[in-house]
KEKOL-112911 format. One line per 8 residues: their letters; for each residue x, y, z of N, C-alpha, C. Coordinates in steps of 0.02 Angstrom, whole numbers, padded with zeros to 5 digits, m for minus. Example, Ala and Ser with C-alpha at 12.3 -4.5 7.8 and 13.67 -1.06 7.14 Angstrom:
% KEKOL-112911
AS	00660:m00284:00390:00615:m00225:00390:00660:m00165:00390 ~ 00642:m00112:00354:00684:m00053:00357:00645:00002:00394 $
END
This chain:
% KEKOL-112911
MLEISSGG	05309:05709:04134:05323:05712:04206:05260:05735:04243 ~ 05260:05729:04308:05202:05746:04348:05186:05821:04343 ~ 05123:05836:04335:05100:05905:04335:05068:05919:04402 ~ 05107:05948:04447:05086:05957:04517:05064:06029:04527 ~ 05004:06036:04554:04978:06103:04568:05024:06140:04616 ~ 05030:06205:04605:05075:06245:04647:05042:06268:04712 ~ 04977:06261:04718:04944:06285:04778:04880:06250:04792 ~ 04857:06254:04855:04795:06223:04877:04792:06227:04952 $
ELDFLALG	04731:06223:04979:04723:06225:05051:04759:06167:05085 ~ 04759:06109:05051:04795:06051:05075:04850:06033:05025 ~ 04911:06028:05050:04964:06002:05006:04956:05927:04997 ~ 04933:05893:05049:04934:05820:05050:04875:05795:05090 ~ 04836:05749:05061:04779:05718:05095:04787:05643:05091 ~ 04782:05609:05148:04788:05537:05151:04722:05505:05173 ~ 04711:05444:05150:04653:05404:05169:04677:05336:05192 ~ 04659:05317:05254:04681:05251:05278:04659:05239:05349 $
AMVHRLDP	04680:05183:05377:04662:05163:05445:04714:05188:05495 ~ 04690:05212:05551:04734:05230:05607:04740:05170:05654 ~ 04799:05159:05681:04810:05106:05729:04850:05133:05788 ~ 04850:05096:05842:04898:05111:05896:04943:05050:05904 ~ 05007:05063:05909:05057:05009:05912:05084:05005:05983 ~ 05080:04946:06013:05106:04934:06079:05176:04905:06073 ~ 05223:04936:06108:05295:04923:06097:05329:04911:06164 ~ 05351:04849:06178:05388:04835:06240:05463:04847:06233 $
GRIPFRKA	05484:04879:06177:05555:04890:06166:05590:04826:06147 ~ 05646:04812:06179:05684:04752:06163:05659:04690:06199 ~ 05611:04698:06243:05583:04641:06280:05530:04607:06237 ~ 05532:04541:06227:05479:04508:06189:05413:04511:06229 ~ 05357:04509:06193:05292:04516:06226:05279:04463:06279 ~ 05305:04404:06270:05292:04350:06319:05324:04365:06386 ~ 05369:04414:06389:05401:04433:06452:05391:04508:06468 ~ 05349:04541:06431:05341:04614:06438:05303:04633:06501 $
TDLKVHVS	05325:04687:06533:05289:04716:06589:05272:04790:06578 ~ 05305:04821:06530:05294:04892:06514:05288:04900:06439 ~ 05244:04945:06418:05233:04957:06347:05232:05031:06332 ~ 05260:05051:06274:05250:05117:06247:05195:05114:06194 ~ 05160:05169:06185:05107:05171:06135:05127:05219:06080 ~ 05127:05195:06018:05142:05237:05959:05079:05239:05916 ~ 05061:05298:05894:05004:05306:05849:05029:05303:05777 ~ 04995:05264:05736:05023:05249:05671:04968:05236:05620 $
GGEFNCAA	04990:05214:05562:04949:05200:05504:04988:05222:05443 ~ 04998:05177:05395:05042:05193:05339:05026:05259:05305 ~ 04963:05273:05294:04944:05336:05261:04952:05395:05308 ~ 04930:05386:05371:04939:05440:05420:05012:05456:05430 ~ 05056:05405:05432:05127:05419:05442:05153:05468:05391 ~ 05133:05460:05328:05156:05507:05276:05130:05577:05289 ~ 05066:05583:05307:05037:05648:05321:05072:05681:05381 ~ 05086:05641:05433:05119:05667:05493:05190:05689:05477 $
NLSDCFGL	05227:05648:05439:05296:05665:05422:05299:05729:05380 ~ 05255:05734:05331:05255:05793:05287:05235:05856:05324 ~ 05195:05849:05376:05177:05907:05416:05233:05926:05464 ~ 05255:05877:05504:05300:05892:05560:05371:05908:05538 ~ 05397:05870:05491:05466:05881:05468:05469:05930:05409 ~ 05424:05922:05361:05430:05958:05298:05386:06020:05294 ~ 05344:06032:05345:05307:06094:05349:05250:06102:05301 ~ 05222:06047:05276:05167:06052:05229:05100:06050:05265 $
STGIATAM	05048:06073:05231:04980:06070:05257:04950:06003:05237 ~ 04935:05960:05287:04914:05892:05272:04850:05874:05309 ~ 04817:05822:05283:04755:05798:05314:04752:05722:05312 ~ 04710:05693:05356:04697:05621:05356:04623:05609:05359 ~ 04597:05569:05313:04528:05546:05314:04528:05475:05340 ~ 04491:05463:05394:04495:05398:05427:04435:05386:05471 ~ 04429:05325:05497:04378:05309:05546:04403:05325:05616 ~ 04359:05348:05659:04376:05363:05728:04322:05335:05774 $
VESPLGDL	04342:05314:05834:04296:05286:05883:04294:05331:05944 ~ 04233:05341:05970:04225:05380:06031:04243:05336:06091 ~ 04305:05340:06112:04330:05300:06168:04395:05332:06191 ~ 04421:05312:06250:04486:05338:06271:04542:05325:06221 ~ 04541:05267:06188:04591:05253:06137:04583:05300:06078 ~ 04521:05313:06059:04509:05362:06006:04536:05430:06025 ~ 04525:05449:06089:04551:05514:06113:04627:05516:06109 ~ 04659:05461:06128:04733:05458:06125:04757:05468:06053 $
IQERVRAM	04726:05433:06007:04746:05438:05937:04734:05508:05910 ~ 04677:05537:05927:04662:05605:05903:04712:05656:05930 ~ 04736:05645:05992:04786:05691:06020:04850:05690:05979 ~ 04871:05630:05957:04932:05626:05917:04923:05655:05847 ~ 04863:05648:05820:04850:05680:05755:04858:05755:05761 ~ 04829:05784:05815:04836:05856:05826:04909:05875:05837 ~ 04945:05834:05877:05014:05850:05894:05059:05851:05833 ~ 05044:05810:05783:05084:05808:05722:05061:05860:05671 $
GVRPFYKT	05011:05899:05687:04990:05954:05644:04949:05932:05584 ~ 04916:05873:05589:04878:05846:05534:04804:05863:05543 ~ 04772:05888:05491:04701:05906:05494:04659:05843:05488 ~ 04614:05829:05536:04575:05767:05533:04508:05775:05496 ~ 04490:05722:05461:04424:05716:05431:04399:05646:05452 ~ 04358:05644:05505:04339:05581:05536:04268:05560:05519 ~ 04259:05496:05508:04194:05463:05513:04195:05431:05582 ~ 04153:05457:05628:04157:05437:05698:04104:05385:05715 $
YAHDGVRG	04126:05334:05753:04082:05280:05775:04080:05280:05851 ~ 04020:05266:05879:04013:05257:05950:04036:05188:05970 ~ 04073:05183:06026:04094:05119:06053:04039:05092:06099 ~ 04024:05027:06094:03969:05000:06135:03991:04983:06206 ~ 04054:04997:06223:04078:04985:06290:04105:04915:06302 ~ 04095:04871:06253:04117:04801:06262:04153:04776:06200 ~ 04119:04776:06143:04146:04743:06083:04173:04790:06031 ~ 04158:04852:06034:04183:04899:05984:04128:04940:05952 $
PNMATVYS	04140:04965:05892:04199:04956:05849:04264:04979:05883 ~ 04319:04954:05857:04384:04965:05889:04432:05002:05844 ~ 04481:05033:05875:04540:05057:05840:04591:05000:05841 ~ 04615:04981:05783:04658:04922:05777:04721:04928:05820 ~ 04744:04870:05844:04804:04866:05885:04858:04827:05848 ~ 04918:04855:05847:04977:04820:05821:05024:04808:05880 ~ 05048:04747:05886:05095:04728:05938:05163:04717:05905 ~ 05214:04752:05927:05278:04748:05891:05336:04761:05939 $
DQGAGVRA	05375:04708:05955:05436:04720:05992:05492:04739:05943 ~ 05547:04764:05970:05601:04790:05928:05653:04738:05911 ~ 05653:04681:05945:05706:04632:05933:05773:04661:05954 ~ 05826:04623:05941:05894:04646:05955:05943:04596:05925 ~ 05993:04622:05890:06046:04579:05864:06019:04524:05818 ~ 06032:04461:05837:06009:04405:05796:05935:04390:05807 ~ 05902:04422:05856:05831:04410:05869:05790:04461:05831 ~ 05751:04437:05783:05712:04481:05740:05653:04511:05778 $
PVVFYNRA	05630:04571:05756:05568:04598:05784:05509:04551:05768 ~ 05460:04550:05812:05400:04510:05803:05340:04557:05801 ~ 05299:04551:05748:05240:04594:05740:05178:04550:05733 ~ 05126:04566:05771:05061:04534:05762:05006:04585:05776 ~ 04943:04567:05763:04890:04616:05759:04827:04594:05795 ~ 04786:04642:05812:04715:04630:05828:04675:04683:05791 ~ 04645:04661:05735:04604:04707:05695:04530:04686:05698 ~ 04511:04651:05751:04443:04628:05758:04395:04686:05764 $
NEAAALLE	04340:04684:05726:04288:04736:05728:04319:04805:05722 ~ 04363:04812:05673:04399:04875:05664:04355:04927:05631 ~ 04355:04988:05659:04312:05041:05634:04326:05057:05561 ~ 04390:05058:05542:04408:05076:05473:04379:05028:05423 ~ 04369:04964:05443:04341:04915:05397:04267:04927:05384 ~ 04235:04970:05424:04164:04985:05416:04152:05042:05367 ~ 04204:05076:05347:04195:05134:05302:04166:05112:05235 ~ 04123:05155:05208:04090:05142:05145:04092:05204:05101 $
PGDFDWSG	04084:05195:05035:04077:05253:04992:04021:05298:05016 ~ 04032:05363:05013:03983:05411:05037:03994:05434:05108 ~ 04040:05401:05144:04053:05421:05214:04091:05486:05220 ~ 04127:05506:05167:04164:05569:05168:04138:05615:05113 ~ 04133:05678:05129:04114:05729:05081:04177:05753:05045 ~ 04197:05715:04994:04261:05730:04961:04260:05798:04928 ~ 04205:05817:04898:04203:05883:04866:04212:05939:04917 ~ 04183:05929:04977:04193:05979:05029:04263:05979:05057 $
IMAGGVRW	04291:05919:05068:04359:05914:05095:04410:05945:05047 ~ 04398:05936:04982:04446:05960:04932:04427:06027:04902 ~ 04376:06059:04930:04351:06121:04899:04404:06176:04895 ~ 04448:06179:04944:04500:06230:04944:04561:06212:04903 ~ 04560:06154:04872:04616:06131:04831:04659:06081:04869 ~ 04681:06029:04834:04727:05980:04862:04777:05962:04808 ~ 04841:05959:04827:04894:05949:04779:04910:05874:04769 ~ 04902:05835:04822:04925:05765:04820:04879:05724:04863 $
FHSGGIFA	04857:05665:04838:04815:05619:04875:04851:05552:04880 ~ 04844:05519:04938:04881:05457:04951:04839:05406:04989 ~ 04844:05342:04969:04815:05288:05008:04859:05226:05000 ~ 04835:05168:05026:04879:05111:05026:04843:05044:05029 ~ 04882:04991:05018:04857:04924:05009:04832:04891:05073 ~ 04857:04911:05131:04832:04882:05193:04759:04903:05203 ~ 04744:04967:05194:04676:04991:05199:04631:04956:05147 ~ 04657:04946:05087:04618:04913:05034:04598:04842:05054 $
ALSVNTPE	04637:04809:05097:04625:04739:05114:04577:04730:05172 ~ 04554:04784:05203:04516:04777:05265:04445:04752:05255 ~ 04413:04766:05198:04344:04745:05187:04329:04749:05113 ~ 04269:04726:05094:04249:04732:05024:04234:04804:05005 ~ 04222:04846:05055:04203:04915:05042:04262:04964:05040 ~ 04316:04949:05076:04370:04998:05078:04402:05011:05010 ~ 04409:04963:04964:04434:04980:04898:04388:05029:04861 ~ 04322:05023:04873:04275:05069:04841:04283:05139:04869 $
VIVEAMQA	04298:05145:04933:04311:05210:04963:04373:05241:04932 ~ 04425:05200:04922:04487:05224:04892:04474:05250:04821 ~ 04439:05210:04780:04427:05231:04711:04384:05294:04710 ~ 04333:05298:04752:04292:05358:04756:04335:05420:04772 ~ 04380:05413:04821:04423:05469:04840:04472:05487:04785 ~ 04501:05436:04752:04548:05449:04698:04515:05486:04640 ~ 04454:05467:04624:04419:05501:04569:04405:05574:04587 ~ 04387:05586:04650:04377:05654:04672:04442:05694:04672 $
AKAAGAIV	04497:05661:04693:04562:05695:04693:04584:05713:04622 ~ 04574:05666:04575:04590:05680:04505:04550:05740:04480 ~ 04486:05741:04496:04443:05796:04474:04465:05862:04504 ~ 04496:05860:04564:04521:05920:04596:04591:05939:04572 ~ 04621:05899:04527:04686:05915:04499:04745:05889:04540 ~ 04733:05841:04585:04786:05816:04628:04824:05759:04595 ~ 04887:05752:04613:04926:05692:04599:04901:05637:04647 ~ 04897:05576:04622:04873:05520:04662:04929:05469:04671 $
SFDLNFRA	04943:05450:04734:04993:05399:04748:04962:05342:04788 ~ 04996:05285:04785:04971:05225:04819:05030:05182:04838 ~ 05031:05160:04902:05083:05114:04926:05053:05044:04926 ~ 05081:05000:04885:05052:04933:04877:05049:04894:04943 ~ 05102:04898:04983:05102:04867:05050:05065:04801:05052 ~ 05084:04755:05008:05048:04691:05004:05059:04650:05068 ~ 05004:04631:05100:05006:04590:05162:04965:04527:05150 ~ 04999:04470:05141:04965:04408:05123:04913:04388:05176 $
KLWEISGG	04928:04397:05241:04882:04376:05293:04816:04414:05288 ~ 04820:04479:05274:04758:04518:05268:04717:04495:05208 ~ 04750:04482:05152:04714:04463:05092:04687:04392:05096 ~ 04718:04350:05137:04692:04282:05146:04621:04282:05173 ~ 04605:04331:05215:04538:04335:05243:04495:04386:05205 ~ 04521:04410:05149:04484:04459:05109:04479:04436:05036 ~ 04470:04372:05026:04458:04347:04958:04516:04314:04925 ~ 04575:04312:04957:04632:04277:04929:04670:04317:04876 $
LENAQATM	04721:04285:04848:04768:04318:04803:04734:04344:04740 ~ 04689:04304:04711:04657:04325:04649:04616:04388:04660 ~ 04580:04392:04715:04541:04452:04730:04587:04511:04745 ~ 04642:04497:04780:04690:04550:04795:04716:04582:04731 ~ 04736:04542:04683:04764:04569:04621:04713:04606:04580 ~ 04652:04578:04576:04600:04613:04538:04582:04679:04570 ~ 04580:04681:04637:04563:04742:04673:04618:04794:04665 ~ 04680:04773:04675:04735:04821:04671:04744:04848:04600 $
RRIVEHVD	04734:04805:04551:04740:04829:04481:04688:04883:04467 ~ 04627:04873:04493:04575:04922:04481:04591:04988:04516 ~ 04621:04985:04574:04641:05046:04609:04697:05082:04572 ~ 04747:05043:04550:04807:05073:04521:04792:05106:04453 ~ 04736:05090:04423:04716:05125:04361:04711:05201:04371 ~ 04703:05223:04434:04694:05294:04449:04758:05326:04477 ~ 04813:05288:04477:04873:05309:04514:04927:05337:04469 ~ 04959:05392:04492:05016:05422:04458:05083:05398:04486 $
VLVGNEED	05085:05390:04553:05148:05373:04587:05135:05311:04629 ~ 05175:05259:04617:05166:05195:04650:05227:05180:04693 ~ 05215:05160:04755:05269:05140:04800:05263:05065:04811 ~ 05317:05028:04799:05315:04956:04809:05375:04922:04777 ~ 05396:04867:04807:05454:04831:04780:05431:04777:04731 ~ 05478:04737:04707:05461:04688:04656:05412:04635:04682 ~ 05416:04618:04746:05369:04570:04775:05298:04600:04777 ~ 05293:04663:04796:05228:04697:04796:05199:04697:04725 $
LQMGLGLK	05241:04711:04676:05217:04714:04607:05194:04646:04583 ~ 05230:04594:04602:05212:04526:04580:05151:04500:04618 ~ 05151:04504:04684:05097:04477:04723:05035:04521:04722 ~ 05046:04587:04727:04989:04633:04731:04956:04648:04665 ~ 04995:04647:04611:04968:04666:04546:04970:04610:04495 ~ 05002:04554:04512:05004:04498:04466:05053:04506:04409 ~ 05099:04553:04414:05150:04561:04363:05200:04503:04368 ~ 05227:04483:04312:05274:04428:04310:05345:04452:04324 $
GPDVESSG	05379:04417:04369:05448:04434:04383:05494:04408:04328 ~ 05539:04450:04303:05583:04428:04249:05637:04380:04275 ~ 05668:04345:04231:05721:04298:04248:05786:04337:04253 ~ 05793:04375:04307:05853:04415:04319:05885:04391:04383 ~ 05949:04376:04379:05985:04351:04438:06006:04409:04481 ~ 05979:04410:04543:05995:04464:04589:06055:04445:04632 ~ 06097:04493:04646:06156:04480:04687:06142:04494:04760 ~ 06082:04515:04777:06066:04528:04847:06008:04577:04852 $
KLDPSTFF	05989:04591:04914:05932:04635:04927:05944:04706:04902 ~ 06007:04726:04894:06023:04793:04871:06030:04799:04796 ~ 06020:04743:04761:06025:04743:04688:05958:04760:04658 ~ 05952:04817:04623:05887:04838:04596:05871:04809:04527 ~ 05911:04762:04502:05902:04740:04433:05833:04710:04420 ~ 05808:04669:04467:05742:04639:04458:05688:04692:04458 ~ 05693:04740:04504:05645:04795:04506:05644:04833:04441 ~ 05703:04854:04417:05706:04893:04356:05681:04852:04296 $
AMMEQVAE	05695:04787:04296:05674:04745:04240:05598:04739:04236 ~ 05564:04751:04291:05491:04746:04291:05457:04810:04267 ~ 05495:04863:04259:05465:04927:04242:05436:04929:04171 ~ 05462:04886:04127:05434:04883:04060:05362:04858:04064 ~ 05350:04809:04108:05281:04785:04118:05237:04839:04147 ~ 05264:04877:04194:05226:04932:04223:05205:04981:04169 ~ 05252:04999:04126:05237:05047:04073:05184:05021:04025 ~ 05187:04955:04011:05140:04926:03964:05070:04915:03994 $
TLPSVKVV	05068:04892:04056:05003:04871:04085:04972:04924:04130 ~ 05011:04972:04154:04986:05023:04199:05004:05092:04171 ~ 04973:05112:04116:04995:05173:04082:04987:05237:04122 ~ 04943:05237:04172:04935:05299:04212:04994:05310:04259 ~ 05031:05257:04276:05085:05262:04325:05147:05293:04292 ~ 05170:05348:04321:05227:05385:04295:05290:05376:04337 ~ 05280:05358:04401:05337:05350:04448:05325:05287:04489 ~ 05377:05246:04495:05376:05190:04542:05439:05194:04584 $
ATTLREVR	05432:05185:04649:05490:05192:04694:05486:05141:04749 ~ 05545:05123:04775:05548:05076:04831:05614:05085:04868 ~ 05614:05060:04930:05676:05057:04968:05710:04991:04954 ~ 05775:04989:04967:05816:04928:04964:05848:04920:05032 ~ 05841:04861:05062:05867:04852:05129:05897:04783:05136 ~ 05960:04780:05158:05993:04716:05174:06000:04714:05250 ~ 05966:04666:05281:05967:04661:05354:06024:04616:05376 ~ 06076:04647:05405:06133:04609:05430:06118:04582:05500 $
STNSHEWS	06085:04622:05540:06058:04601:05605:06000:04648:05618 ~ 05963:04636:05671:05905:04678:05686:05924:04752:05689 ~ 05982:04767:05714:06002:04836:05724:06054:04861:05675 ~ 06070:04820:05624:06119:04840:05575:06093:04824:05505 ~ 06075:04877:05468:06049:04869:05401:06090:04909:05352 ~ 06093:04885:05290:06116:04926:05235:06054:04953:05199 ~ 06056:05016:05179:05996:05051:05158:06008:05089:05093 ~ 05963:05080:05046:05965:05119:04985:05893:05127:04960 $
AVCWVEGE	05885:05155:04901:05819:05165:04872:05827:05176:04797 ~ 05773:05161:04760:05774:05169:04688:05707:05196:04665 ~ 05707:05228:04606:05644:05247:04576:05650:05246:04500 ~ 05594:05236:04469:05586:05236:04396:05539:05293:04379 ~ 05559:05336:04334:05518:05394:04315:05512:05394:04239 ~ 05456:05370:04214:05441:05371:04142:05500:05348:04099 ~ 05527:05290:04117:05581:05261:04077:05651:05273:04102 ~ 05661:05323:04146:05727:05335:04175:05731:05304:04244 $
TFRAPTCQ	05790:05280:04262:05800:05248:04326:05851:05287:04368 ~ 05839:05288:04433:05881:05325:04480:05893:05283:04542 ~ 05953:05289:04570:05969:05251:04631:06002:05298:04682 ~ 05980:05291:04744:06010:05329:04799:06074:05295:04822 ~ 06115:05329:04862:06174:05297:04890:06155:05240:04937 ~ 06204:05201:04958:06195:05150:05008:06229:05172:05072 ~ 06194:05166:05128:06225:05184:05192:06211:05130:05243 ~ 06250:05131:05296:06242:05085:05351:06196:05116:05404 $
LDVVDRVG	06143:05080:05423:06097:05105:05474:06109:05068:05540 ~ 06114:05106:05594:06112:05077:05662:06041:05089:05687 ~ 06000:05038:05680:05928:05046:05687:05906:05045:05760 ~ 05866:05095:05777:05832:05096:05842:05764:05062:05836 ~ 05725:05082:05785:05657:05055:05774:05644:05058:05699 ~ 05638:05000:05666:05633:05000:05593:05563:05017:05569 ~ 05512:05014:05612:05443:05024:05590:05434:05096:05567 ~ 05406:05105:05507:05393:05171:05480:05447:05197:05433 $
GGDGFASG	05502:05159:05425:05555:05183:05381:05532:05190:05309 ~ 05492:05142:05285:05467:05147:05217:05421:05207:05207 ~ 05378:05221:05256:05335:05280:05252:05377:05344:05256 ~ 05431:05341:05294:05476:05398:05296:05508:05411:05229 ~ 05528:05357:05194:05555:05364:05127:05504:05395:05080 ~ 05442:05368:05080:05391:05394:05036:05377:05468:05049 ~ 05376:05487:05112:05363:05557:05130:05415:05604:05100 ~ 05478:05587:05108:05531:05630:05082:05530:05633:05006 $
LFYGLMNG	05517:05576:04974:05512:05574:04901:05454:05619:04877 ~ 05396:05612:04909:05338:05653:04890:05354:05728:04898 ~ 05386:05744:04954:05404:05815:04966:05449:05842:04911 ~ 05499:05803:04893:05544:05825:04840:05509:05836:04774 ~ 05465:05789:04756:05428:05796:04693:05381:05855:04696 ~ 05347:05865:04752:05301:05922:04759:05336:05989:04756 ~ 05400:05988:04774:05438:06051:04773:05480:06059:04710 ~ 05465:06019:04659:05496:06029:04594:05567:06006:04587 $
LDPAEALR	05592:05966:04635:05660:05940:04629:05662:05887:04574 ~ 05721:05878:04545:05726:05826:04494:05722:05758:04530 ~ 05706:05704:04494:05695:05639:04526:05753:05616:04569 ~ 05814:05627:04547:05872:05605:04586:05874:05640:04653 ~ 05861:05705:04654:05862:05743:04717:05804:05722:04762 ~ 05745:05713:04733:05687:05691:04772:05699:05623:04802 ~ 05730:05578:04764:05745:05511:04789:05793:05515:04848 ~ 05843:05558:04844:05892:05564:04899:05859:05591:04962 $
LGWAHGAL	05811:05637:04954:05775:05662:05013:05735:05605:05046 ~ 05701:05565:05004:05665:05508:05032:05710:05459:05067 ~ 05765:05443:05034:05815:05398:05063:05841:05424:05130 ~ 05857:05488:05133:05884:05519:05193:05832:05520:05250 ~ 05771:05539:05234:05720:05543:05286:05702:05473:05312 ~ 05697:05424:05267:05683:05356:05289:05739:05329:05334 ~ 05801:05344:05317:05858:05323:05358:05854:05354:05427 ~ 05842:05420:05430:05838:05454:05495:05781:05427:05537 $
LTTFPGDT	05725:05411:05505:05667:05389:05543:05681:05325:05582 ~ 05725:05282:05556:05742:05220:05591:05784:05232:05653 ~ 05809:05293:05663:05849:05309:05722:05807:05336:05779 ~ 05741:05342:05769:05696:05366:05821:05648:05310:05842 ~ 05626:05310:05905:05572:05263:05923:05506:05286:05893 ~ 05463:05239:05877:05398:05257:05850:05397:05256:05775 ~ 05337:05271:05748:05323:05262:05677:05327:05326:05636 ~ 05328:05383:05670:05328:05447:05635:05390:05487:05652 $
TMATLGQV	05402:05538:05613:05466:05573:05613:05480:05613:05677 ~ 05543:05619:05694:05568:05667:05743:05624:05708:05712 ~ 05633:05701:05646:05688:05736:05611:05667:05807:05593 ~ 05717:05848:05582:05705:05915:05555:05722:05915:05480 ~ 05695:05963:05445:05710:05968:05374:05784:05978:05363 ~ 05816:06017:05406:05888:06028:05399:05928:05964:05405 ~ 05908:05920:05452:05943:05856:05459:05935:05813:05397 ~ 05874:05813:05369:05861:05773:05309:05904:05800:05251 $
QDLAEGGT	05904:05864:05242:05942:05894:05187:06017:05882:05195 ~ 06042:05887:05257:06113:05875:05269:06133:05804:05250 ~ 06093:05755:05272:06109:05686:05256:06103:05673:05181 ~ 06052:05702:05150:06043:05692:05078:06101:05721:05038 ~ 06132:05773:05066:06189:05805:05032:06256:05776:05053 ~ 06254:05722:05093:06317:05689:05110:06341:05702:05180 ~ 06298:05726:05224:06318:05740:05293:06337:05678:05331 ~ 06367:05687:05390:06390:05632:05432:06357:05638:05500 $
ARIQR	06374:05590:05544:06347:05590:05612:06394:05625:05661 ~ 06439:05666:05637:06482:05704:05683:06438:05749:05728 ~ 06459:05758:05790:06419:05797:05836:06409:05869:05811 ~ 06349:05895:05821:06333:05964:05801:06337:06009:05862 ~ 06383:06058:05859:06394:06103:05917:06373:06174:05899 $
END
């Protein structure tokens, strides 16, 4: 099982790209007149959730731009209680470098959410090995390090930054996790599928805890999907059947976890989660979600799972915390948590939505 350090200046350190998400709510962009701004990033979301909801000491290593948008993003990092470690770039006033933009409406009913991006001249894609003083950042101790596949796809150099950081984290005694987050569009402009799989396999050699579903495992790592007939999106049989390959080909990986989601309509989902821990399998309950904003639910799940494991809970309990926090996160606007630890624990223990007086 995972050997997690009991103490350190940082409980959790993430490495990844920060973005700002423009959200017109239920109005599609082609008719939008008003937008909300959410600060996000798959790795940052976990650091923010673990700080704000779970009370851990967390940090984010990322690229930052000297601009009003950079100032906006930095304000949200501070507000979520996350310690920043920035490689800062000057903006030329016209072309960048830029903080990436995600455009995402919420959809409604039978109309699905629509997500598209502008990652042109993105600052995070400029990061190179040597840009962060990992020994200095981790000098006070770090218990857990986390990165993800979207950041890995941004340039030829970002995978090298990830591997450099993971090696430093291992040397510091930290658990290393990675969210595969396979995005075909990003990898199409970053060397294609073959390069994606070779890159991700090299990264995962350093990983203890892997987050990703069976599609991520097949597309991102090149693992073969078994001939298992699935009864639906909530059926974990294909995922569990792939774990033998994980054990054989990725010996460093001790935990693999993912969410299960059946989308009945944009605002009505069935939600569960599963994990594999060194040969044992665990499944969370299934619940009905009335979704406000689905973005960030997977990061919410990962955050709760990581918290449970860091606090010595058994895998089944840790999985339920992740399941509960991910479910709650979909009931809030934005990408990061507004839940309290008490709410997460209540839901994980079987709580209901009855009014609290």
